[in-house]
N, C-alpha and C positions, 0 to 999 in steps of 0.2 A: 579478629572479629569474624564470627561464624556467619553463615548465610542468614539465619533467623535474626541475628542482631543487625545485619545490614538492612534487612527488610524493615525493622522497626525504627531505624535511625533515619529520620527525615527532617532535618533542621529547617528547611525552607520549603514550605508546602505551597506550591503553585497549583493552579487548576490543571489537572493532568488527565490522562486517558490511557486506554489500552492496558489498564490494570497494573501499571507500575508506579511505584512511589517516585518521588520527585525526579531528580536528574537522571540517574542511570536506571533506577528502578521503574520509573513511570514511562511507559512507551510514548506518552505524549511528549515527555521531555527528552526522551532519547530520539524521538522524531525531530525534536529541536536540535539535538546533537548533529544529526545527519543532514539537516538543511544546508548548513554551511558546506558540508562535504559535497553535497550535490552541486553547489555552485563552483566548487573547486575543480571537480572532475566531470567531464562529459559522460564518463562511464556510469556515474551515479545518477544520470539525468532523470529517467522516469521513475523508475520505481524507487530511486531514492525518494521517489514519490511515495510509496508506501511507507519511507523512513527517512526523509530528508530533514534535518535540522542540526542544531549545534549543542555542544556540551557547555554546561555551565561550570564555571570555577569560581570559588569564592575568594574575594580579596578583602581582607579586613583592614579597617582604617582605625588607627589609634593615635589621637593627638596629631593628626595630619600626616603621620608616617604610614607608609604602605608596607604591609608584610609581603615578603617574597612569595609570589604566587607559585613558584616552582618548588617550594618546600612542601613536604607531605606531612600533614597533621592528621593522624589516624582518627583522632577524636572529632575532626571537623568534616571528614569526607562524607558524601551522600552514600546511601546504601548501594552497593554494587559498583560504584564508580569512584575510585580514589581521585584526589585532586589531579586535574588534567595537566598535561605538560605544557600546554600553550597558555599564553597570557590572557585568557578570557576571564571576565568577571561577571558577576550578577549586576547588570546595569540597573535593574529595577530597584535594587536596594539603595541606590544612590539618589533616588528621587525624594523630594519633600512630600509631606502628607498632602499638600494642595495639588502637587503635580500628579500624585497617584490618583486622586479623584478625577482630575482632568483626563488622565490616561484611560480610566474606565469609561468615561463618556466617549472618548475617541474610539475605543474598542467596540462599544455597542453599535455605533454608527457603521463602523467598518464591517462588523459581523453581518449586519443586515445587507450591506451593499456588496461585499466581496465574497464572503464565505457562503452565504445562502445561495447567491446566484451561481457560484462556482459548483456547489454541491448538486444543484439542479442540472448543470451542464455535464458533470461527470456521470450522473444518473442516466442522462440521455445518451452519453457516449457508450455506456454499458448496454443500454437497450438496443442501440443501433448495431452494436457488435454482435449481439447474440440473438437478434430477432430472426435470424435465418432458421433457427430451430423451430420457431412457431410457423414460419412460412413453409417449411418443409411439410408439416402435417396439414397444411391448409391448401395443398394442391401444387406447390412448387415442384415437388419430386416428379409428379406425373406429367406436368405441363412442359417441362424442359428436359425430360428423360434423364433425370439424375440417377446414376448408379452409386453403389457404396463407395467405389473408388473416386469418382468425380466429386461426390459430396465431401469426402474426407479431404480431397485436395482443396476444394473451395474453403473449407474450414481452416486448414493449416496454412494456406498461402497468406492469409491475413497476418499471421504471426511472423512470417518472413520479413515483410516490409515493416511491420510494427517494431520488431527488434532492431532492425537496421536504423530506422528513423529515431528510435530512442537514443541512440548514440550521437546522431547528427542534428537533432532538432534544436539543440541549444545554439548552434551556429545561426540559424534563421531567427531564433528567439532574440538574440542580441542585436541582430541587424534591424529588426522591425520593432522591437519592444513588445512586452507582453500585452499591452492595451490594444495593439493591432493584431498581434500574432494569434492570441487566443480566440477572438471573434472570427478571424480568418479561418482557423482550423475548424471551428464549429460549423460555420457556413459551408465549408468545403466538404466535410464528411457528411453533413446533412444532405447536400446535393448528390453526393456519390451514393448515399443510401437510397435516395429517390430514384437514381439511375437503375437500381436493381429491378425496378418495376418493369423496365423495358427489355430485360434479358430474354433471349429466345432459346438459348442452349447452355450447356454446362460451361463451355469455353467463355462465354460472355460473363457468366456469374463469377468465374474464377478471376477474370481480369478486373472486374469491379471490386471484388473483395481485396485484391492486391492494393489498389489505390485507397480503399477504406482503411486498411491497416496503417498505411503511410500517414494519413491525415490524423487518425486518432492518437498516434504515438506521441505527438507533441503536447497533448493537453496536460498530463501530469507534470513534466518538467517545467512547462510554462506556468502552471499554478504555483509550483514551488518557488520559482524565480520571482513571481509577482508578490507572493506572501512575504518573501524575504525583505521587501522594501516597504511593507505595510505594517508589519508586526515585529516587536522585539522578540528575541529568540525564546525567552521564557514563556511567551504567550502564543508562539506560533504552533507548537506541537498540538495543543488542544484543538486548534482550528484545522490543522491537517487531519486530525482524527475525524472531525465532523465531515470533512471533505470525502474521506475514503469510506466512511460508513454508508455513504450513498450507494456503494456497491450492492449491499444487501437490498436496499430499497428499490434499486433498479429491477431486480428480479421479481420483487413483490408487485411492482407496478406494471411490468411489461406483459405478464401473462394475461391478466384481465383486459388490458388494452388491446392486445392482439386478438383475444376472443371476440371483442366487440367489433373490431375492424374486419375480421375475417367473416363476420356474419352479415356484412353489407350485401344486399341482393346483387347477383351477378348481372342483372339487367342494366346496371349502371355502366357496363362495358368493361369492368375490371374484375379480376378474380380476387378472392379473399387475400391471398398472399401478396398480391400487388398493392392492395389497400394498406397492408401492414407496412411495407417498405415506403410507400408514398407519404402516408400521414405521419409516421414516426420520423421520417427524414425531414418533412416540412416543419415539424415542431422544433427540430434541432436548428434548421436554417433560421427560424424566427429568433431562437435563443442566441445564435451567433450574431445576428444583426443587432439585437438588443444589447449585446456585449460592447458594441462600439460606443454606447452611451453610458454604460455602467463602469467599464474598466478605465482606469488611468494608471500610468506607469508609476507615479509617485503620489503620496498623500497631498503634497503642496499644490498639485494640479487639480484636486477635487474641491469643489466649492461648498461642500457640506460641513466643513470643519470651521470652528472658531479660530481666532488668532492664537489663543492659548493652547488649543489642541495641536495646532501645527507646530508651535514652538516646542512643546513637550516631546512629541514624536520625533521631531527633528533633532533634538538634543540626544535622545536615546540612540537613534540610528547613526548619528555621527560618531558617538562613542564606540558602538559596535563595529562600525566600518573601520575605524583606526585599529581596533584590537584584532580584527580579522586578518589584517596585513601581516601579523606576526607569524602566521603559519605559511611556510613556503613549500611548494610542490617541487620535488626533485625526482629524478629517475630512481634513485635509491629508495625514496619513500614509497613510490609506486610499487617497486619490486617487493618491498617488505609485505605489503598487503596482498599482492597477487600471488606470491609464493607461499603464503601461510596455509598449511594444510587445513586449518579450521575453516578458512574461507570456502574451500571447495566442499568440505563436509557439510557446512551450513547450506551451501548452494544446492547440494543434492537433497538435503532435508527439505529445503524450500520447494524444490521441484516436486518432491513426493507429497508435501503437505498441501499444496494448492490443487493437486489433482482432482479431489472431490469437488472443489468449487467450479473448476472448468467443466467437469462432468455434468454438474447440475445446470450450469449456465447454458451449455450447448445442447445437451441431450435430454434434459428433463421432459420437454414436451413429447418426444418420441417414446421415452421410457414409460411415461404415464399413459399415453395413448395405447401402448401395447399391453397395458394392464386391463384393457377392455373398455376404456372410455372413448367417447367421441372426441373429435378434434377440438371443438370449442370447450368441452369439459376439461380436456387435458390442459389447454392453455390457462384456464382459470386455476386449476389445481397446481400449476407450477409455482404459484405464489406461496403455497403452503410450506414446501421445503425452504424457500427463501425467507419466509417469516420466522421459521424456527432458527435458521442460521443467523438472522438479524438479532434475535433475542440472545442467543449464545454469544454473538459478537459483542454485544453490550456488556455481557457478564465479564468480558475481559477487562473492563474498567476497574474491577475490584477483586475478582477472584484470586489472582496471584497473591495479593496481600493476605487474603483469608487462608489460603492453603499454605502460605509460607514459602513460596518459590514458583518460578516460572516453569521449571521442568516438570513438576508435579501437575501443574495446570495443563501443560502441553500434552502430557501423557493422557490425562483425563479427556481432553478434547479429541485426541486421536483415537481413544478407545470408543468414543461415540461413532466415529467413522468406521472403525473396525467392526463394531456390532452391527451397524447398518449394512455393511458388505455381507456379513454372515447371514443376515435375514434375507437379503436379496438373492443370495446364492442357494440357500437351503430351504427356504419357505416359499411355497407356491401361491399362497393366499394373497390376492391383490391388495387387500387392505393392509396386510402386514408388509407387503412390498412398499407401499406408500410411506409407512412408518420408517422402513429401512432407508428409503431415499431421504427422508427428513433427517435421520441420524447421520447419514453420510454427509449431507450438506452442512449440518450443524457443526460437526467436528472441523471441517475445512474452514468455515468462517471463524470459528474460535481461534484456530491457529493463526489465521490472517491478522487477528486483533493483537496478539501478543508477540508474534515473531519479530517484527522490526525492533521493538524495544529490547527483546532478549538478546539478539545477536549484536545489536549496536552497543549495548551495555558491556559486552564482553570483548569489545575491540577498543584498545587504547590508542590514542592519537587521532587528531582530527583528519589528517591526510589519509592515514590507513583506514579509518572508518569510512571515509568517502569511497575509497577504492573497493573495499570489501563489500560494502553495501551495494554498489553498482553491480558487482559480479554476482552476488547472491540474488538480487532482484532479476537480473537478466536470465539466470538459470531457472528461477522460478517461473518467469514468463514463458519459457520454452515448453513448460508442461502443457500449455494450451495447444501447441503444435502436436505434441505426442498424443494427447487424449483424443485428438480428431480422428485417429485411426483405431481406437479401441472399441467403438460401439457400432460396427456395421449392421445394417438392417437384417442381414442374413442370420444374425445371431438372435433375432427376436423370437419369442418374447422374453426369454430368460437372460440373455446377454451375459452368459457365464464368463466369457473371456474378459470383457470389460470390468465386470465386478471383481473378478479374480485379480486383475491388475491393481485395482484400487485397494483390495485387501493386502496385496503384497506391499504396496506403497505405505499403507498404514503400519504394517509390521516394521518396515524399514525406519519410519519416522520414530516409532517407539524405541527401537534398538539404538538408533543414532542419538536420541535424546538421553537415554540412560547412559550411554558411553560418555557423552559430553558432561553430564552431571557428575559422573565419577571422575572424569579428568579435571574438571574445574575444581572439585573438592580436593583432589589430590594435589593440585598445583597450589591452592591456597594454603594447605597444611605444610607443604614443602617450603613455601616462602616464609611461613611463620617460624618453622623449626630451624631453617638454615638461611637466615638473612644474609644478603650479599651487599658488601660495601661498594658503592659506586661513586664515592666522593672524589675519586681520582679522575672521573670521566667529565668531559666538558658538557655544557648544557645541551648542545646539539646531539652529542652521543647519547645522553640520557633521553632526549626526545625520541630518538630512533628505537629505543627499547619498547615503546608502546605498551602493550599488555604484558610484556616480559619484565617490565620495571618491578623491582622488589616490593614496592608499595602498592602495586595494582592488585586488586582483589576481584575475582570473578564472582558473578551471581549465578545461582542455579536453583 
């Protein structure tokens, strides 16, 4: 089956997202694939966030007999993902029509309670993480004597504690439960954000940012863990998409808000940058306190559901819990994922691919101000690149299907970033530069939309997928640390070094994507022409083959 056929073959169409068809093709459902992985491995904690869910495998029932779920039926596999090697089934297909109606009613209530409130929280998380960029052009730099070096340290130190706590946050999560842990995190980082109001020097700012990163790191794995108890796997991916789409809305919202706060008269006793930290942190504290009343660990503890709704979700989650126990984590399984060269290539592509997003989130206020705008104007205009990025990000819901593959879509998105970099480097007109910044951000957000589904679909085996996703996400997150040193103010107004780094990253992403497309295609053809007999292997040995299984097919 070629790649186009895989794209067209979608026998079980659930509501999906991130532009991929059902299980392996739809990012929403490959996010479902990795959610289980994230709970299996602490490595996959947060940004299994960007891709945490589980794989669906079909189990067909005929006259009460169950077909072996480990058999590979090429005619029944979802595009891009052959039948999974673990004993997972499509639990929603086992519901009666009445139970499906009840489940929809349950999902509507849960969406309004859990997903909407969580998306607001993640938006506030991103606002509090990046509002230092708006604060800098509102007087922070002059008031506490920030230099290029100390400002870069203040930016990068956030990611040191952030990456460390991504690995360890699940320990505290399981001790406290998500219903207490998530509100605690929100209240904590909100208070820490407010503490930035009182900093008197660069050292104080660096110390506060260190604690801010530690507190924000636990939100994504906490939400993934919470959703795993509230939604069936086939429904969770779409909800995780909505959760992470708030990244773009955070940038749209934060600029105008910072502009308004920084315009508060100084006769109140506080400078504009202090109002930014104070009010935005206070909003987050209120969100965290409200979370104590919104979040519950399990659906049966929430009083908004009917008895039938509780029974249906309880039935589904019980089935999925028993099936999940079939996947065992061993040292050998971990090694298979960690030593796969594709894991590290994808990690480096992820690192380069999110570079423009971090550039826009951290440095857009400074870049736009140095185009000749006043501080307040620059803060308002930061919403323009974010808005463009949000539109492109939404296009990731359907564009891979239209173009017939994820690699083509990824190259197209990266070409937007590359074009934006060329405009920023070679054209001096300020209006053209703003367009270039919009293109730079748009390509990054587009890649963020499709990447989790793309690399998850091409990783076979639940355990391996969890390990590889964790490594890829951690390497991608590290780009925030690196970009902190790419745009020193001494390079203003052209910032040639920083834009050149983004240009190089874009070229690398395109080259890496083209190589993977060729390699995936080559492997698929090789497996078709030279099938390998593995009937002599035990089931455990076949499971460890993962994407090397003769029946596994890559998507590209």
